[in-house]
C-alpha positions as CSV (number, residue, x, y, z in Angstrom):
1,M,16.2,3.2,26.7
2,R,13.0,5.2,27.3
3,N,9.9,4.4,25.1
4,P,9.1,7.6,23.2
5,L,5.4,6.7,23.0
6,S,2.9,7.6,25.7
7,K,1.4,4.9,27.9
8,T,-2.0,5.6,26.3
9,I,-0.7,4.9,22.8
10,V,1.2,1.8,23.9
11,E,-1.9,0.3,25.5
12,I,-4.2,0.7,22.4
13,K,-5.2,-2.7,21.2
14,P,-4.7,-3.4,17.4
15,S,-7.8,-3.0,15.3
16,G,-9.5,-5.9,13.6
17,I,-8.3,-4.8,10.2
18,R,-4.7,-4.6,11.5
19,K,-5.0,-8.2,12.7
20,F,-6.4,-9.2,9.3
21,F,-3.6,-7.6,7.4
22,D,-1.1,-9.3,9.7
23,I,-2.7,-12.7,9.1
24,V,-2.8,-12.2,5.3
25,S,0.8,-11.0,5.2
26,E,1.8,-14.5,6.3
27,M,-0.3,-16.3,3.6
28,K,1.5,-17.7,0.5
29,D,0.4,-16.2,-2.8
30,A,-1.9,-13.6,-1.2
31,I,-1.9,-10.3,-3.0
32,S,-2.5,-7.2,-0.8
33,L,-5.1,-4.8,-2.2
34,G,-4.7,-2.4,0.7
35,V,-3.7,1.2,0.4
36,G,-0.1,1.8,-0.1
37,E,2.8,0.2,-2.0
38,P,1.8,-3.0,-3.8
39,D,3.5,-6.2,-2.8
40,F,4.3,-7.2,-6.3
41,E,6.4,-5.9,-9.2
42,T,4.5,-3.9,-11.8
43,P,4.6,-5.8,-15.2
44,W,6.7,-4.2,-17.9
45,H,3.8,-3.7,-20.3
46,I,2.1,-1.5,-17.7
47,R,5.3,0.4,-16.9
48,D,5.9,1.0,-20.7
49,E,2.4,2.5,-21.0
50,G,3.1,4.7,-18.0
51,I,6.4,6.0,-19.5
52,Y,4.7,6.5,-22.9
53,S,1.9,8.6,-21.2
54,L,4.5,10.7,-19.4
55,E,6.4,11.3,-22.6
56,R,3.1,12.5,-24.3
57,G,2.5,15.0,-21.5
58,R,-0.4,13.1,-19.9
59,T,0.4,14.2,-16.3
60,F,-3.0,15.4,-15.2
61,Y,-5.5,13.8,-12.9
62,T,-8.5,12.0,-14.3
63,S,-12.1,12.9,-13.5
64,S,-13.5,11.6,-10.2
65,A,-16.7,10.6,-12.0
């Protein structure tokens, strides 16, 4: 099967941060604080507050300040 990626893309070396995330992903009890989906389940008391806020119509963004 033909590789759909160009030779240039295939030859790019992983970044230092990518290597770091790969190492950390193998560590027991490490919590990822990177961008994206968390690697732990959100506790119920936090979910309940989120649901409560949605029910009250609090669906707007906060100030960036």
